[in-house]
N, CA, C and O atoms as a Tinker XYZ file with bonds, in Angstrom:
   420  protein
     1  N     80.637000   84.163000  128.401000    73     2
     2  CA    80.266000   83.633000  129.686000    64     1     3
     3  C     78.747000   83.429000  129.725000    63     2     4     5
     4  O     77.984000   84.301000  129.309000    81     3
     5  N     78.322000   82.268000  130.228000    73     3     6
     6  CA    76.893000   81.965000  130.293000    64     5     7
     7  C     76.264000   82.616000  131.523000    63     6     8     9
     8  O     76.949000   82.966000  132.484000    81     7
     9  N     74.938000   82.766000  131.465000    73     7    10
    10  CA    74.213000   83.361000  132.587000    64     9    11
    11  C     74.214000   82.374000  133.757000    63    10    12    13
    12  O     73.958000   81.183000  133.578000    81    11
    13  N     74.497000   82.874000  134.924000    73    11    14
    14  CA    74.599000   82.051000  136.118000    64    13    15
    15  C     73.208000   81.734000  136.673000    63    14    16    17
    16  O     72.385000   82.633000  136.848000    81    15
    17  N     72.955000   80.462000  136.947000    73    15    18
    18  CA    71.707000   80.006000  137.552000    64    17    19
    19  C     71.863000   80.140000  139.067000    63    18    20    21
    20  O     72.326000   79.216000  139.736000    81    19
    21  N     71.476000   81.291000  139.594000    73    19    22
    22  CA    71.762000   81.624000  140.992000    64    21    23
    23  C     70.475000   81.910000  141.763000    63    22    24    25
    24  O     69.504000   82.430000  141.213000    81    23
    25  N     70.490000   81.557000  143.049000    73    23    26
    26  CA    69.396000   81.891000  143.956000    64    25    27
    27  C     69.995000   82.629000  145.145000    63    26    28    29
    28  O     70.968000   82.176000  145.748000    81    27
    29  N     69.406000   83.762000  145.469000    73    27    30
    30  CA    69.854000   84.547000  146.616000    64    29    31
    31  C     68.656000   84.787000  147.528000    63    30    32    33
    32  O     67.614000   85.281000  147.096000    81    31
    33  N     68.823000   84.433000  148.781000    73    31    34
    34  CA    67.817000   84.761000  149.797000    64    33    35
    35  C     68.418000   85.859000  150.664000    63    34    36    37
    36  O     69.474000   85.677000  151.269000    81    35
    37  N     67.741000   86.988000  150.719000    73    35    38
    38  CA    68.209000   88.112000  151.533000    64    37    39
    39  C     67.618000   87.991000  152.930000    63    38    40    41
    40  O     66.409000   88.119000  153.121000    81    39
    41  N     68.485000   87.743000  153.899000    73    39    42
    42  CA    68.051000   87.624000  155.283000    64    41    43
    43  C     68.391000   88.870000  156.070000    63    42    44    45
    44  O     68.530000   89.959000  155.512000    81    43
    45  N     68.521000   88.699000  157.359000    73    43    46
    46  CA    68.827000   89.817000  158.258000    64    45    47
    47  C     70.233000   90.345000  157.974000    63    46    48    49
    48  O     71.179000   89.561000  157.892000    81    47
    49  N     70.382000   91.654000  157.825000    73    47    50
    50  CA    71.700000   92.222000  157.527000    64    49    51
    51  C     72.709000   92.055000  158.665000    63    50    52    53
    52  O     73.910000   92.216000  158.447000    81    51
    53  N     72.249000   91.739000  159.851000    73    51    54
    54  CA    73.157000   91.558000  160.990000    64    53    55
    55  C     73.740000   90.148000  161.063000    63    54    56    57
    56  O     74.664000   89.894000  161.836000    81    55
    57  N     73.202000   89.239000  160.263000    73    55    58
    58  CA    73.689000   87.851000  160.266000    64    57    59
    59  C     74.616000   87.632000  159.077000    63    58    60    61
    60  O     74.505000   88.320000  158.063000    81    59
    61  N     75.535000   86.666000  159.203000    73    59    62
    62  CA    76.452000   86.402000  158.088000    64    61    63
    63  C     75.724000   85.809000  156.879000    63    62    64    65
    64  O     74.651000   85.219000  157.008000    81    63
    65  N     76.327000   85.979000  155.715000    73    63    66
    66  CA    75.804000   85.369000  154.491000    64    65    67
    67  C     76.406000   83.979000  154.349000    63    66    68    69
    68  O     77.608000   83.793000  154.539000    81    67
    69  N     75.572000   83.010000  154.017000    73    67    70
    70  CA    75.993000   81.621000  153.869000    64    69    71
    71  C     76.062000   81.285000  152.386000    63    70    72    73
    72  O     75.142000   81.597000  151.630000    81    71
    73  N     77.146000   80.652000  151.974000    73    71    74
    74  CA    77.345000   80.231000  150.591000    64    73    75
    75  C     77.233000   78.711000  150.537000    63    74    76    77
    76  O     78.031000   78.009000  151.158000    81    75
    77  N     76.248000   78.196000  149.799000    73    75    78
    78  CA    76.056000   76.750000  149.668000    64    77    79
    79  C     76.554000   76.308000  148.296000    63    78    80    81
    80  O     76.081000   76.788000  147.266000    81    79
    81  N     77.508000   75.394000  148.296000    73    79    82
    82  CA    78.114000   74.905000  147.058000    64    81    83
    83  C     77.735000   73.440000  146.890000    63    82    84    85
    84  O     77.880000   72.650000  147.822000    81    83
    85  N     77.254000   73.078000  145.718000    73    83    86
    86  CA    76.871000   71.689000  145.463000    64    85    87
    87  C     78.091000   70.874000  145.045000    63    86    88    89
    88  O     79.133000   71.429000  144.697000    81    87
    89  N     77.949000   69.570000  145.085000    73    87    90
    90  CA    79.033000   68.672000  144.702000    64    89    91
    91  C     79.079000   68.430000  143.202000    63    90    92    93
    92  O     78.202000   68.871000  142.459000    81    91
    93  N     80.100000   67.734000  142.779000    73    91    94
    94  CA    80.300000   67.411000  141.374000    64    93    95
    95  C     79.107000   66.626000  140.826000    63    94    96    97
    96  O     78.657000   65.660000  141.442000    81    95
    97  N     78.613000   67.038000  139.693000    73    95    98
    98  CA    77.492000   66.353000  139.057000    64    97    99
    99  C     76.132000   66.726000  139.622000    63    98   100   101
   100  O     75.120000   66.147000  139.224000    81    99
   101  N     76.088000   67.677000  140.538000    73    99   102
   102  CA    74.832000   68.097000  141.145000    64   101   103
   103  C     74.503000   69.506000  140.667000    63   102   104   105
   104  O     75.223000   70.075000  139.847000    81   103
   105  N     73.423000   70.059000  141.176000    73   103   106
   106  CA    73.088000   71.460000  140.922000    64   105   107
   107  C     72.485000   72.046000  142.197000    63   106   108   109
   108  O     72.420000   71.370000  143.224000    81   107
   109  N     72.050000   73.286000  142.131000    73   107   110
   110  CA    71.550000   73.956000  143.338000    64   109   111
   111  C     70.292000   73.301000  143.904000    63   110   112   113
   112  O     69.930000   73.559000  145.052000    81   111
   113  N     69.624000   72.464000  143.125000    73   111   114
   114  CA    68.426000   71.781000  143.631000    64   113   115
   115  C     68.730000   70.874000  144.812000    63   114   116   117
   116  O     67.832000   70.563000  145.594000    81   115
   117  N     69.978000   70.446000  144.956000    73   115   118
   118  CA    70.328000   69.616000  146.105000    64   117   119
   119  C     70.032000   70.367000  147.405000    63   118   120   121
   120  O     69.739000   69.748000  148.429000    81   119
   121  N     70.108000   71.696000  147.364000    73   119   122
   122  CA    69.792000   72.534000  148.527000    64   121   123
   123  C     68.342000   73.017000  148.507000    63   122   124   125
   124  O     67.662000   72.987000  149.533000    81   123
   125  N     67.870000   73.462000  147.340000    73   123   126
   126  CA    66.563000   74.124000  147.249000    64   125   127
   127  C     65.399000   73.151000  147.110000    63   126   128   129
   128  O     64.409000   73.265000  147.833000    81   127
   129  N     65.505000   72.211000  146.203000    73   127   130
   130  CA    64.417000   71.275000  145.876000    64   129   131
   131  C     64.985000   69.862000  145.769000    63   130   132   133
   132  O     65.129000   69.342000  144.663000    81   131
   133  N     65.307000   69.234000  146.897000    73   131   134
   134  CA    65.958000   67.926000  146.812000    64   133   135
   135  C     65.143000   66.873000  146.057000    63   134   136   137
   136  O     65.713000   65.933000  145.503000    81   135
   137  N     63.811000   67.022000  146.030000    73   135   138
   138  CA    63.005000   66.073000  145.255000    64   137   139
   139  C     63.337000   66.141000  143.763000    63   138   140   141
   140  O     63.160000   65.157000  143.046000    81   139
   141  N     63.818000   67.295000  143.293000    73   139   142
   142  CA    64.168000   67.453000  141.877000    64   141   143
   143  C     65.615000   67.082000  141.587000    63   142   144   145
   144  O     66.026000   67.072000  140.427000    81   143
   145  N     66.392000   66.779000  142.619000    73   143   146
   146  CA    67.806000   66.452000  142.425000    64   145   147
   147  C     67.960000   65.028000  141.907000    63   146   148   149
   148  O     67.202000   64.126000  142.260000    81   147
   149  N     68.967000   64.860000  141.057000    73   147   150
   150  CA    69.235000   63.548000  140.485000    64   149   151
   151  C     70.696000   63.196000  140.736000    63   150   152   153
   152  O     71.547000   64.079000  140.845000    81   151
   153  N     70.981000   61.891000  140.829000    73   151   154
   154  CA    72.334000   61.417000  141.083000    64   153   155
   155  C     72.770000   60.467000  139.979000    63   154   156   157
   156  O     71.983000   60.098000  139.107000    81   155
   157  N     74.036000   60.079000  140.032000    73   155   158
   158  CA    74.608000   59.140000  139.062000    64   157   159
   159  C     74.337000   59.597000  137.634000    63   158   160   161
   160  O     73.640000   58.937000  136.864000    81   159
   161  N     74.911000   60.743000  137.312000    73   159   162
   162  CA    74.810000   61.346000  135.974000    64   161   163
   163  C     73.363000   61.636000  135.577000    63   162   164   165
   164  O     73.020000   61.580000  134.396000    81   163
   165  N     72.521000   61.943000  136.551000    73   163   166
   166  CA    71.137000   62.311000  136.273000    64   165   167
   167  C     70.216000   61.145000  136.014000    63   166   168   169
   168  O     69.083000   61.339000  135.574000    81   167
   169  N     70.677000   59.937000  136.277000    73   167   170
   170  CA    69.861000   58.751000  135.973000    64   169   171
   171  C     68.787000   58.455000  137.022000    63   170   172   173
   172  O     67.728000   57.920000  136.694000    81   171
   173  N     69.061000   58.803000  138.282000    73   171   174
   174  CA    68.151000   58.415000  139.358000    64   173   175
   175  C     67.835000   59.606000  140.260000    63   174   176   177
   176  O     68.687000   60.469000  140.472000    81   175
   177  N     66.610000   59.654000  140.792000    73   175   178
   178  CA    66.300000   60.710000  141.764000    64   177   179
   179  C     67.042000   60.424000  143.072000    63   178   180   181
   180  O     67.279000   59.266000  143.416000    81   179
   181  N     67.397000   61.461000  143.781000    73   179   182
   182  CA    68.134000   61.285000  145.037000    64   181   183
   183  C     67.313000   60.521000  146.066000    63   182   184   185
   184  O     67.868000   59.942000  147.000000    81   183
   185  N     66.007000   60.517000  145.903000    73   183   186
   186  CA    65.143000   59.842000  146.878000    64   185   187
   187  C     65.386000   58.337000  146.930000    63   186   188   189
   188  O     64.991000   57.699000  147.906000    81   187
   189  N     66.020000   57.746000  145.918000    73   187   190
   190  CA    66.279000   56.302000  146.011000    64   189   191
   191  C     67.221000   55.993000  147.167000    63   190   192   193
   192  O     67.245000   54.866000  147.660000    81   191
   193  N     67.998000   56.983000  147.606000    73   191   194
   194  CA    68.886000   56.793000  148.751000    64   193   195
   195  C     68.198000   57.111000  150.074000    63   194   196   197
   196  O     68.699000   56.742000  151.137000    81   195
   197  N     67.067000   57.784000  150.020000    73   195   198
   198  CA    66.416000   58.284000  151.232000    64   197   199
   199  C     65.074000   57.629000  151.520000    63   198   200   201
   200  O     64.459000   57.909000  152.549000    81   199
   201  N     64.618000   56.771000  150.635000    73   199   202
   202  CA    63.309000   56.146000  150.811000    64   201   203
   203  C     63.271000   55.236000  152.029000    63   202   204   205
   204  O     64.288000   54.689000  152.455000    81   203
   205  N     62.072000   55.091000  152.575000    73   203   206
   206  CA    61.865000   54.119000  153.643000    64   205   207
   207  C     61.931000   52.722000  153.047000    63   206   208   209
   208  O     61.693000   52.531000  151.854000    81   207
   209  N     62.251000   51.762000  153.879000    73   207   210
   210  CA    62.379000   50.374000  153.447000    64   209   211
   211  C     61.075000   49.903000  152.790000    63   210   212   213
   212  O     59.995000   50.111000  153.344000    81   211
   213  N     61.170000   49.266000  151.604000    73   211   214
   214  CA    59.939000   48.788000  150.955000    64   213   215
   215  C     59.372000   47.571000  151.680000    63   214   216   217
   216  O     60.069000   46.901000  152.443000    81   215
   217  N     58.104000   47.304000  151.429000    73   215   218
   218  CA    57.479000   46.111000  151.992000    64   217   219
   219  C     58.134000   44.864000  151.413000    63   218   220   221
   220  O     58.558000   44.850000  150.257000    81   219
   221  N     58.210000   43.830000  152.224000    73   219   222
   222  CA    58.770000   42.558000  151.792000    64   221   223
   223  C     57.762000   41.855000  150.878000    63   222   224   225
   224  O     56.578000   41.771000  151.205000    81   223
   225  N     58.230000   41.358000  149.745000    73   223   226
   226  CA    57.343000   40.581000  148.873000    64   225   227
   227  C     57.843000   39.142000  148.832000    63   226   228   229
   228  O     59.047000   38.885000  148.857000    81   227
   229  N     56.926000   38.242000  148.771000    73   227   230
   230  CA    57.279000   36.823000  148.708000    64   229   231
   231  C     57.039000   36.336000  147.282000    63   230   232   233
   232  O     55.981000   36.552000  146.693000    81   231
   233  N     58.044000   35.684000  146.764000    73   231   234
   234  CA    57.931000   35.135000  145.416000    64   233   235
   235  C     57.563000   33.663000  145.509000    63   234   236   237
   236  O     58.173000   32.901000  146.258000    81   235
   237  N     56.574000   33.283000  144.750000    73   235   238
   238  CA    56.162000   31.886000  144.725000    64   237   239
   239  C     56.814000   31.213000  143.530000    63   238   240   241
   240  O     56.701000   31.709000  142.409000    81   239
   241  N     57.487000   30.104000  143.745000    73   239   242
   242  CA    58.258000   29.471000  142.668000    64   241   243
   243  C     57.418000   29.018000  141.474000    63   242   244   245
   244  O     57.930000   28.948000  140.357000    81   243
   245  N     56.161000   28.716000  141.688000    73   243   246
   246  CA    55.343000   28.212000  140.583000    64   245   247
   247  C     54.616000   29.318000  139.812000    63   246   248   249
   248  O     53.889000   29.029000  138.862000    81   247
   249  N     54.803000   30.579000  140.210000    73   247   250
   250  CA    54.126000   31.683000  139.521000    64   249   251
   251  C     55.138000   32.532000  138.774000    63   250   252   253
   252  O     56.318000   32.571000  139.120000    81   251
   253  N     54.650000   33.214000  137.737000    73   251   254
   254  CA    55.512000   34.122000  136.986000    64   253   255
   255  C     55.869000   35.334000  137.843000    63   254   256   257
   256  O     55.071000   35.796000  138.659000    81   255
   257  N     57.071000   35.830000  137.641000    73   255   258
   258  CA    57.539000   37.008000  138.369000    64   257   259
   259  C     56.794000   38.238000  137.875000    63   258   260   261
   260  O     56.681000   38.451000  136.668000    81   259
   261  N     56.288000   39.046000  138.792000    73   259   262
   262  CA    55.543000   40.251000  138.453000    64   261   263
   263  C     56.398000   41.473000  138.796000    63   262   264   265
   264  O     56.538000   41.834000  139.965000    81   263
   265  N     56.964000   42.100000  137.775000    73   263   266
   266  CA    57.858000   43.236000  137.965000    64   265   267
   267  C     57.175000   44.405000  138.667000    63   266   268   269
   268  O     57.841000   45.185000  139.348000    81   267
   269  N     55.873000   44.539000  138.516000    73   267   270
   270  CA    55.165000   45.676000  139.118000    64   269   271
   271  C     55.156000   45.614000  140.648000    63   270   272   273
   272  O     54.836000   46.609000  141.299000    81   271
   273  N     55.500000   44.472000  141.226000    73   271   274
   274  CA    55.538000   44.361000  142.683000    64   273   275
   275  C     56.842000   44.887000  143.282000    63   274   276   277
   276  O     56.938000   45.052000  144.498000    81   275
   277  N     57.842000   45.150000  142.446000    73   275   278
   278  CA    59.106000   45.673000  142.948000    64   277   279
   279  C     58.955000   47.135000  143.340000    63   278   280   281
   280  O     58.229000   47.889000  142.693000    81   279
   281  N     59.639000   47.524000  144.392000    73   279   282
   282  CA    59.557000   48.903000  144.870000    64   281   283
   283  C     60.902000   49.322000  145.449000    63   282   284   285
   284  O     61.625000   48.503000  146.017000    81   283
   285  N     61.231000   50.602000  145.302000    73   283   286
   286  CA    62.422000   51.127000  145.969000    64   285   287
   287  C     62.036000   51.770000  147.299000    63   286   288   289
   288  O     62.874000   52.395000  147.950000    81   287
   289  N     60.795000   51.625000  147.701000    73   287   290
   290  CA    60.337000   52.135000  148.982000    64   289   291
   291  C     59.493000   53.391000  148.852000    63   290   292   293
   292  O     59.225000   53.884000  147.756000    81   291
   293  N     59.088000   53.884000  150.004000    73   291   294
   294  CA    58.218000   55.063000  150.065000    64   293   295
   295  C     59.072000   56.318000  150.222000    63   294   296   297
   296  O     59.987000   56.358000  151.045000    81   295
   297  N     58.763000   57.345000  149.422000    73   295   298
   298  CA    59.485000   58.616000  149.514000    64   297   299
   299  C     59.200000   59.281000  150.855000    63   298   300   301
   300  O     58.094000   59.168000  151.383000    81   299
   301  N     60.188000   59.971000  151.404000    73   299   302
   302  CA    59.916000   60.753000  152.611000    64   301   303
   303  C     58.869000   61.828000  152.315000    63   302   304   305
   304  O     58.827000   62.364000  151.208000    81   303
   305  N     58.036000   62.139000  153.290000    73   303   306
   306  CA    56.986000   63.139000  153.068000    64   305   307
   307  C     57.561000   64.527000  152.840000    63   306   308   309
   308  O     57.015000   65.305000  152.057000    81   307
   309  N     58.657000   64.842000  153.517000    73   307   310
   310  CA    59.265000   66.168000  153.371000    64   309   311
   311  C     60.782000   66.021000  153.375000    63   310   312   313
   312  O     61.350000   65.341000  154.229000    81   311
   313  N     61.419000   66.660000  152.422000    73   311   314
   314  CA    62.882000   66.702000  152.388000    64   313   315
   315  C     63.322000   68.127000  152.678000    63   314   316   317
   316  O     63.123000   69.027000  151.862000    81   315
   317  N     63.917000   68.326000  153.837000    73   315   318
   318  CA    64.443000   69.640000  154.217000    64   317   319
   319  C     65.958000   69.561000  154.193000    63   318   320   321
   320  O     66.552000   68.532000  154.516000    81   319
   321  N     66.561000   70.659000  153.808000    73   319   322
   322  CA    68.016000   70.738000  153.804000    64   321   323
   323  C     68.446000   71.875000  154.720000    63   322   324   325
   324  O     67.618000   72.579000  155.298000    81   323
   325  N     69.742000   72.036000  154.838000    73   323   326
   326  CA    70.269000   73.136000  155.643000    64   325   327
   327  C     69.815000   74.483000  155.081000    63   326   328   329
   328  O     69.691000   75.457000  155.824000    81   327
   329  N     69.566000   74.542000  153.767000    73   327   330
   330  CA    69.052000   75.774000  153.155000    64   329   331
   331  C     67.745000   76.200000  153.830000    63   330   332   333
   332  O     67.583000   77.366000  154.189000    81   331
   333  N     66.829000   75.269000  154.000000    73   331   334
   334  CA    65.530000   75.577000  154.601000    64   333   335
   335  C     65.690000   76.017000  156.060000    63   334   336   337
   336  O     65.003000   76.930000  156.519000    81   335
   337  N     66.604000   75.357000  156.785000    73   335   338
   338  CA    66.827000   75.725000  158.186000    64   337   339
   339  C     67.439000   77.119000  158.306000    63   338   340   341
   340  O     67.014000   77.919000  159.140000    81   339
   341  N     68.441000   77.408000  157.469000    73   339   342
   342  CA    69.089000   78.725000  157.510000    64   341   343
   343  C     68.127000   79.835000  157.085000    63   342   344   345
   344  O     68.138000   80.927000  157.655000    81   343
   345  N     67.302000   79.551000  156.088000    73   343   346
   346  CA    66.315000   80.533000  155.627000    64   345   347
   347  C     65.315000   80.838000  156.743000    63   346   348   349
   348  O     64.945000   81.991000  156.964000    81   347
   349  N     64.891000   79.796000  157.435000    73   347   350
   350  CA    63.957000   79.961000  158.553000    64   349   351
   351  C     64.569000   80.816000  159.671000    63   350   352   353
   352  O     63.858000   81.542000  160.367000    81   351
   353  N     65.895000   80.720000  159.833000    73   351   354
   354  CA    66.599000   81.510000  160.853000    64   353   355
   355  C     67.002000   82.889000  160.335000    63   354   356   357
   356  O     67.691000   83.635000  161.030000    81   355
   357  N     66.576000   83.230000  159.118000    73   355   358
   358  CA    66.766000   84.541000  158.502000    64   357   359
   359  C     68.224000   84.892000  158.182000    63   358   360   361
   360  O     68.638000   86.045000  158.302000    81   359
   361  N     68.995000   83.869000  157.770000    73   359   362
   362  CA    70.337000   84.117000  157.247000    64   361   363
   363  C     70.220000   84.466000  155.770000    63   362   364   365
   364  O     69.289000   84.024000  155.097000    81   363
   365  N     71.157000   85.255000  155.267000    73   363   366
   366  CA    71.256000   85.463000  153.819000    64   365   367
   367  C     71.962000   84.237000  153.242000    63   366   368   369
   368  O     72.929000   83.739000  153.819000    81   367
   369  N     71.469000   83.757000  152.099000    73   367   370
   370  CA    72.006000   82.523000  151.511000    64   369   371
   371  C     72.198000   82.729000  150.016000    63   370   372   373
   372  O     71.346000   83.305000  149.339000    81   371
   373  N     73.325000   82.253000  149.517000    73   371   374
   374  CA    73.602000   82.277000  148.079000    64   373   375
   375  C     73.931000   80.855000  147.645000    63   374   376   377
   376  O     74.748000   80.181000  148.272000    81   375
   377  N     73.298000   80.407000  146.579000    73   375   378
   378  CA    73.636000   79.121000  145.974000    64   377   379
   379  C     73.411000   79.226000  144.474000    63   378   380   381
   380  O     72.604000   80.039000  144.022000    81   379
   381  N     74.108000   78.419000  143.708000    73   379   382
   382  CA    73.997000   78.477000  142.251000    64   381   383
   383  C     74.306000   77.111000  141.664000    63   382   384   385
   384  O     74.848000   76.233000  142.337000    81   383
   385  N     73.953000   76.950000  140.407000    73   383   386
   386  CA    74.279000   75.730000  139.664000    64   385   387
   387  C     75.484000   76.017000  138.782000    63   386   388   389
   388  O     75.430000   76.847000  137.873000    81   387
   389  N     76.555000   75.322000  139.067000    73   387   390
   390  CA    77.776000   75.488000  138.285000    64   389   391
   391  C     77.770000   74.446000  137.172000    63   390   392   393
   392  O     77.669000   73.248000  137.438000    81   391
   393  N     77.875000   74.898000  135.941000    73   391   394
   394  CA    77.780000   73.991000  134.792000    64   393   395
   395  C     79.098000   73.285000  134.488000    63   394   396   397
   396  O     79.104000   72.109000  134.123000    81   395
   397  N     80.212000   73.997000  134.636000    73   395   398
   398  CA    81.521000   73.411000  134.336000    64   397   399
   399  C     82.437000   73.607000  135.535000    63   398   400   401
   400  O     82.308000   74.597000  136.255000    81   399
   401  N     83.375000   72.664000  135.762000    73   399   402
   402  CA    84.351000   72.874000  136.828000    64   401   403
   403  C     85.129000   74.164000  136.586000    63   402   404   405
   404  O     85.462000   74.491000  135.447000    81   403
   405  N     85.408000   74.870000  137.627000    73   403   406
   406  CA    86.194000   76.113000  137.595000    64   405   407
   407  C     85.515000   77.241000  136.831000    63   406   408   409
   408  O     86.181000   78.194000  136.426000    81   407
   409  N     84.209000   77.154000  136.625000    73   407   410
   410  CA    83.478000   78.238000  135.962000    64   409   411
   411  C     83.443000   79.441000  136.898000    63   410   412   413
   412  O     83.268000   79.268000  138.105000    81   411
   413  N     83.604000   80.653000  136.377000    73   411   414
   414  CA    83.585000   81.824000  137.254000    64   413   415
   415  C     82.208000   82.035000  137.879000    63   414   416   417
   416  O     81.180000   81.661000  137.314000    81   415
   417  N     82.222000   82.633000  139.039000    73   415   418
   418  CA    80.979000   82.931000  139.759000    64   417   419
   419  C     80.553000   84.344000  139.429000    63   418   420
   420  O     79.528000   84.812000  139.924000    81   419
């Protein structure tokens, strides 16, 4: 059995413990560090889905296309998840990166 990549935040003992489970193909960074999360088999950062609309560029038919003008938009300044909100409210939180489906916890 491989070592589990787990994060535990110990909050107030009077509050319930929250278990955050990531989706298929993701890891615990989706909760902890969304800027480090990648989607589509790790090919793209998750921010491509969350960016603000890029500026409109006008292409002139008589000029060569300049690839450097393309943009996927501006990244959000801060990405907060439910993990950050629950931690701020002093809940205990457990999350981990599961490497294989049905891997034991």
